[in-house]
Backbone bond lengths (Angstrom), bond angles and torsions (degrees), N, CA, C in turn:
res aa  C-N    CA-C-N  psi(-1)  N-CA   C-N-CA  omega(-1)  CA-C   N-CA-C  phi
1 M - - - 1.451 - - 1.559 112.45 -
2 S 1.295 118.35 -36.83 1.485 122.16 -179.11 1.560 109.65 -66.77
3 V 1.303 118.03 -29.66 1.438 121.35 176.31 1.516 110.12 -65.59
4 T 1.230 117.60 -45.50 1.464 123.22 -179.32 1.568 107.99 -65.60
5 R 1.311 117.75 -43.04 1.434 119.58 -178.07 1.507 109.55 -65.04
6 S 1.343 121.49 -45.27 1.400 124.98 -175.28 1.580 105.40 -73.06
7 T 1.259 124.62 -29.20 1.470 124.75 173.75 1.455 112.47 -67.10
8 L 1.345 115.21 -39.16 1.468 121.10 -179.49 1.551 109.02 -70.65
9 H 1.324 113.64 -39.88 1.483 118.96 179.61 1.563 107.82 -62.78
10 H 1.286 115.64 -43.04 1.561 120.67 -178.66 1.562 106.81 -63.12
11 L 1.281 114.37 -49.66 1.509 115.79 179.41 1.522 114.66 -59.38
12 L 1.333 118.45 -40.73 1.467 120.85 179.86 1.512 108.95 -67.91
13 R 1.378 116.85 -34.08 1.462 117.99 177.57 1.490 114.01 -67.11
14 E 1.382 116.33 -40.73 1.439 120.12 175.67 1.494 114.71 -67.39
15 L 1.378 114.60 -34.36 1.446 117.82 177.11 1.499 111.16 -65.82
16 R 1.359 120.31 -35.99 1.369 124.46 178.71 1.596 112.88 -66.01
17 R 1.340 115.52 -33.46 1.411 123.54 -178.73 1.533 112.13 -80.14
18 S 1.336 114.38 -18.43 1.497 120.27 -173.61 1.532 109.60 -67.60
19 R 1.267 114.60 135.42 1.542 124.24 177.20 1.536 111.87 -96.82
20 S 1.316 116.07 -8.55 1.475 117.66 -178.96 1.483 113.98 -87.72
21 P 1.324 120.84 112.43 1.429 120.18 179.59 1.592 112.68 -64.58
22 V 1.330 113.51 151.37 1.435 118.47 179.94 1.540 107.50 -114.04
23 G 1.387 114.94 142.47 1.415 119.40 178.73 1.532 112.17 132.68
24 P 1.312 117.93 173.31 1.427 121.05 175.17 1.514 114.26 -61.76
25 L 1.330 113.83 150.94 1.497 118.64 -178.83 1.484 114.82 -56.03
26 N 1.287 119.76 -36.08 1.483 124.79 -179.51 1.553 112.32 -90.80
27 A 1.267 115.01 12.38 1.508 121.20 -175.78 1.564 109.52 -70.38
28 L 1.308 116.78 150.94 1.415 123.53 174.02 1.530 106.26 -63.74
29 R 1.393 117.71 132.12 1.358 123.74 178.82 1.523 112.10 -109.20
30 I 1.317 114.89 123.64 1.472 120.49 -179.12 1.516 111.48 -127.02
31 V 1.385 113.20 141.95 1.394 122.49 169.18 1.552 108.46 -110.40
32 A 1.294 115.69 129.22 1.401 121.27 -179.74 1.517 110.57 -116.45
33 V 1.385 115.64 136.34 1.465 118.93 -179.07 1.517 104.49 -122.07
34 T 1.316 116.15 97.35 1.468 119.02 -178.52 1.600 108.75 -162.54
35 H 1.306 111.76 152.22 1.555 117.54 172.91 1.539 108.00 -111.19
36 C 1.287 116.72 -2.69 1.462 122.82 -177.43 1.509 113.07 -69.78
37 P 1.359 120.71 115.80 1.456 119.37 -179.42 1.527 114.93 -63.20
38 E 1.290 117.18 -32.19 1.509 118.83 177.82 1.559 112.01 -69.58
39 V 1.324 116.94 -39.50 1.435 120.28 176.19 1.515 109.80 -64.58
40 Q 1.336 115.81 -48.93 1.515 121.89 178.53 1.594 110.01 -57.24
41 L 1.298 117.03 -41.55 1.480 120.13 -179.75 1.519 111.36 -67.92
42 A 1.253 118.65 -43.43 1.466 119.08 178.87 1.522 111.97 -67.40
43 L 1.331 117.44 -35.25 1.419 120.08 176.41 1.546 113.16 -71.33
44 R 1.344 115.13 -37.44 1.490 118.07 179.17 1.614 107.48 -67.55
45 M 1.288 115.49 -40.29 1.418 118.35 -178.15 1.583 109.30 -62.42
46 A 1.344 112.50 -50.74 1.495 117.04 179.03 1.548 110.46 -60.08
47 A 1.353 119.16 -40.54 1.402 121.57 -177.93 1.542 108.98 -67.45
48 F 1.295 121.16 -39.09 1.451 123.33 178.36 1.497 111.09 -65.72
49 R 1.306 117.19 -43.63 1.411 121.06 -179.13 1.478 115.97 -68.29
50 E 1.365 117.78 -34.22 1.418 125.44 -176.54 1.552 111.32 -98.57
51 E 1.244 117.86 -6.98 1.545 125.99 -179.05 1.548 105.29 62.34
52 W 1.329 118.34 52.50 1.462 122.34 173.99 1.489 108.50 -87.91
53 Q 1.317 114.78 167.51 1.511 127.91 175.50 1.542 100.00 -103.37
54 L 1.364 114.19 110.34 1.437 118.46 -175.82 1.529 108.99 -117.73
55 Q 1.321 120.60 130.69 1.476 124.57 174.90 1.454 108.54 -129.83
56 F 1.354 116.75 141.87 1.394 123.14 176.70 1.489 111.73 -104.34
57 A 1.335 120.79 141.00 1.467 124.89 -179.55 1.522 103.85 -120.81
58 F 1.364 114.86 138.40 1.425 120.54 -179.39 1.490 114.18 -124.55
59 S 1.269 118.74 12.88 1.516 129.80 178.85 1.457 111.32 -160.07
60 Q 1.314 115.89 164.22 1.453 122.28 172.80 1.498 113.51 -60.74
61 S 1.421 119.29 -38.38 1.408 121.86 172.75 1.506 115.64 -63.78
62 D 1.336 117.31 -33.31 1.457 123.52 174.56 1.509 109.90 -63.94
63 V 1.336 116.01 -48.50 1.434 122.34 -179.56 1.512 111.12 -59.18
64 T 1.309 116.03 -47.26 1.434 123.73 -177.01 1.581 108.18 -61.18
65 A 1.302 115.50 -48.25 1.451 120.97 -179.96 1.571 112.50 -61.11
66 L 1.301 115.32 -45.62 1.449 120.66 -177.45 1.514 110.80 -67.74
67 L 1.333 118.97 -42.46 1.423 118.62 -179.00 1.593 109.61 -69.88
68 G 1.246 118.77 -23.59 1.420 122.82 175.68 1.514 117.03 -86.01
69 D 1.414 113.81 -28.77 1.481 121.10 -175.93 1.439 114.03 -71.28
70 F 1.276 123.17 -45.76 1.454 127.99 -177.19 1.490 113.10 -142.66
71 A 1.421 115.85 156.27 1.430 117.50 177.57 1.528 110.74 -64.83
72 V 1.331 110.57 135.56 1.509 116.15 -175.54 1.501 107.68 -120.17
73 H 1.330 120.29 139.31 1.374 123.84 175.86 1.502 114.54 -94.19
74 A 1.337 115.76 -33.33 1.444 116.03 -176.94 1.582 107.68 -148.17
75 V 1.354 116.19 150.62 1.442 126.38 170.85 1.464 111.29 -118.23
76 V 1.296 116.31 124.61 1.559 121.44 175.72 1.475 106.98 -107.44
77 Y 1.323 118.24 122.70 1.445 126.05 -177.84 1.520 107.45 -121.23
78 D 1.292 111.64 127.86 1.563 125.11 177.02 1.523 105.90 -86.84
79 H 1.315 114.68 119.33 1.462 123.46 -179.06 1.526 114.00 -56.41
80 D 1.364 112.01 -30.01 1.522 118.59 179.58 1.520 111.35 -74.92
81 F 1.280 119.16 -11.35 1.410 126.37 -179.30 1.522 110.09 -80.57
82 R 1.342 119.50 104.78 1.445 123.85 -168.83 1.594 115.01 -95.26
83 E 1.269 114.03 -9.25 1.499 118.40 -173.64 1.510 112.08 -72.43
84 V 1.376 118.46 -21.82 1.416 123.09 -176.02 1.573 105.03 -127.85
85 D 1.327 114.69 134.45 1.505 120.75 177.25 1.520 107.91 -73.11
86 W 1.309 115.66 120.78 1.489 117.43 -176.76 1.520 110.66 -69.85
87 R 1.311 122.27 -30.76 1.438 123.24 174.57 1.495 113.90 -60.26
88 T 1.303 116.60 -49.91 1.472 122.91 175.52 1.485 112.63 -57.62
89 L 1.321 114.49 -46.21 1.513 120.05 -179.74 1.562 109.87 -65.91
90 C 1.237 117.48 -39.47 1.533 121.68 178.99 1.495 108.87 -62.73
91 H 1.308 121.11 -45.10 1.424 125.95 180.00 1.524 111.61 -65.21
92 Q 1.385 114.99 -40.47 1.479 119.32 178.55 1.583 109.94 -62.99
93 S 1.372 112.22 -42.81 1.388 118.59 -177.11 1.601 111.91 -65.96
94 V 1.356 113.35 -44.28 1.525 118.60 -179.16 1.430 111.20 -66.04
95 D 1.395 115.13 -39.02 1.530 116.20 178.63 1.514 112.43 -63.88
96 R 1.343 118.23 -20.34 1.502 122.22 -178.14 1.444 111.12 -97.42
97 G 1.396 120.67 -2.49 1.461 125.46 -176.06 1.518 109.67 80.00
98 I 1.275 123.35 24.12 1.452 129.10 177.98 1.455 110.65 -98.62
99 G 1.402 117.40 128.81 1.487 122.82 177.20 1.511 106.58 -66.69
100 F 1.341 117.55 143.11 1.464 123.73 178.15 1.503 109.40 -128.10
101 Y 1.333 114.04 126.60 1.513 122.88 174.72 1.492 110.34 -119.24
102 L 1.297 115.42 140.07 1.419 120.43 176.67 1.542 109.36 -112.43
103 V 1.308 118.00 132.88 1.498 124.15 -178.22 1.456 108.21 -105.52
104 A 1.359 120.86 126.71 1.444 119.27 -179.23 1.516 106.71 -144.27
105 G 1.365 110.27 150.91 1.471 121.51 -179.61 1.499 114.94 -65.97
106 A 1.266 115.02 -45.87 1.485 121.96 -179.25 1.572 112.32 -139.45
107 P 1.449 111.56 71.29 1.470 116.67 -173.73 1.551 110.34 -65.09
108 T 1.246 112.03 140.65 1.505 119.71 177.67 1.567 108.24 -100.18
109 D 1.290 120.14 164.41 1.385 123.89 170.31 1.501 110.67 -59.24
110 Q 1.354 117.96 -39.36 1.473 120.60 178.92 1.529 110.98 -62.41
111 L 1.290 119.75 -42.04 1.498 124.82 177.66 1.452 110.96 -62.84
112 F 1.364 119.20 -44.32 1.412 123.31 177.27 1.542 113.71 -62.60
113 L 1.345 113.90 -43.00 1.494 117.20 176.27 1.545 111.35 -67.43
114 S 1.366 120.23 -32.86 1.378 122.34 178.20 1.563 111.01 -67.37
115 V 1.247 118.23 -42.23 1.444 125.12 -179.45 1.622 106.56 -66.21
116 M 1.239 115.70 -45.28 1.487 120.06 -179.06 1.591 108.87 -65.80
117 S 1.305 117.89 -43.71 1.455 118.33 -178.37 1.532 112.47 -70.60
118 A 1.314 116.61 -21.62 1.456 122.82 174.21 1.494 113.30 -79.42
119 G 1.322 117.61 -9.57 1.406 124.24 178.70 1.532 115.29 99.70
120 G 1.293 115.12 8.28 1.533 121.70 179.83 1.518 108.72 -75.40
121 L 1.289 115.62 161.71 1.500 122.43 -178.68 1.476 116.32 -87.49
122 G 1.308 118.08 -15.54 1.407 123.27 177.88 1.539 116.75 153.77
123 V 1.317 112.38 -178.86 1.499 120.75 -178.15 1.537 104.85 -124.01
124 L 1.358 109.24 131.79 1.469 117.28 178.42 1.574 106.48 -106.92
125 R 1.267 115.44 136.98 1.490 119.42 -178.73 1.529 111.64 -91.69
126 K 1.326 112.80 133.05 1.455 118.22 171.97 1.523 113.18 -70.88
127 P 1.292 118.78 147.70 1.416 126.89 -6.51 1.616 110.86 -77.22
128 V 1.273 112.55 132.97 1.500 118.72 -176.56 1.561 106.01 -89.34
129 T 1.314 113.79 139.95 1.539 120.41 -179.56 1.506 108.54 -94.73
130 M 1.242 115.40 159.69 1.483 124.50 171.27 1.521 109.73 -51.78
131 E 1.300 117.69 -45.94 1.468 121.93 178.27 1.532 116.93 -59.29
132 E 1.372 110.97 -42.09 1.442 115.34 179.82 1.600 109.95 -68.85
133 F 1.299 114.93 -36.52 1.492 115.92 174.32 1.520 111.17 -62.24
134 I 1.316 115.11 -46.47 1.511 119.16 -178.54 1.553 111.83 -56.71
135 S 1.309 112.84 -47.71 1.509 118.26 -178.31 1.467 107.28 -62.28
136 S 1.359 118.47 -48.08 1.483 122.06 -175.06 1.529 115.19 -63.95
137 M 1.341 114.60 -41.57 1.490 120.49 -179.83 1.523 111.76 -72.59
138 H 1.359 116.99 -30.78 1.487 119.45 172.98 1.552 110.66 -63.92
139 F 1.286 114.46 -42.80 1.486 120.71 179.21 1.494 106.43 -64.13
140 A 1.262 121.63 -45.12 1.547 122.60 179.37 1.532 110.72 -60.77
141 R 1.294 118.95 -38.63 1.467 121.51 178.51 1.563 110.45 -69.58
142 S 1.322 117.54 -44.63 1.497 121.37 175.36 1.381 110.92 -57.64
143 L 1.339 120.43 -46.84 1.472 118.40 175.64 1.376 118.92 -62.14
144 A 1.382 119.74 -39.52 1.428 122.03 173.40 1.473 115.02 -62.75
145 E 1.358 119.04 -38.13 1.447 124.63 177.16 1.478 110.11 -67.39
146 W 1.306 117.89 -35.31 1.507 123.24 178.98 1.479 109.19 -69.31
147 Q 1.340 118.99 -38.81 1.452 124.35 -174.64 1.521 112.18 -76.23
148 T 1.377 115.52 -28.97 1.477 116.83 -177.17 1.481 118.06 -54.60
149 P 1.441 116.21 -51.49 1.554 119.10 176.86 1.585 109.55 -56.60
150 A 1.337 116.48 -41.17 1.434 117.84 -179.12 1.525 112.77 -63.45
151 R 1.261 118.92 -39.82 1.485 121.28 175.99 1.484 114.40 -66.56
152 E 1.349 115.28 -42.83 1.456 121.39 177.98 1.529 108.21 -59.52
153 L 1.288 116.57 -45.21 1.460 121.24 177.60 1.502 113.10 -56.41
154 A 1.359 114.96 -52.09 1.416 120.55 178.11 1.463 113.98 -60.18
155 T 1.340 118.47 -35.10 1.502 123.73 177.79 1.493 108.60 -67.12
156 N 1.332 118.37 -47.80 1.476 126.68 -178.50 1.574 110.84 -64.47
157 T 1.246 117.97 -38.47 1.501 120.16 179.38 1.534 111.41 -75.37
158 A 1.313 115.76 -29.42 1.446 119.30 179.63 1.575 113.04 -73.59
159 K 1.306 118.68 -17.15 1.429 124.88 -179.25 1.525 113.39 -78.87
């Protein structure tokens, strides 16, 4: 039994280190910044069900690398994660046309307004369910797809 457990532990550790996203090429691509097992589990379940490409970041350098490595539709940031400033990450995401969601245990109106004024799409309350993630991530993708033609038009008219 211990061999199986250690093998599983090794595989999970290697999966976390992996930079290659899994899933169909047109899949929704999400970067999650969280240490919370419940948030990770709900996201993994949603990603499995919806065939999303899900990557976890655990530091500022991870976030920077993932946002630069592949096209991302949404960033999910856990408010309890203190290693990366959520405001900076929100601005980086919005500047790239990426939807930003903040997950918090006890979100206040002030936090919600701060996220919205920074360009984020909203605040999700812990514990977040798989269904809430699915709905939120589909909204982020719809918004990104709606904005893309407008950006291309603005770029072409500026030339």
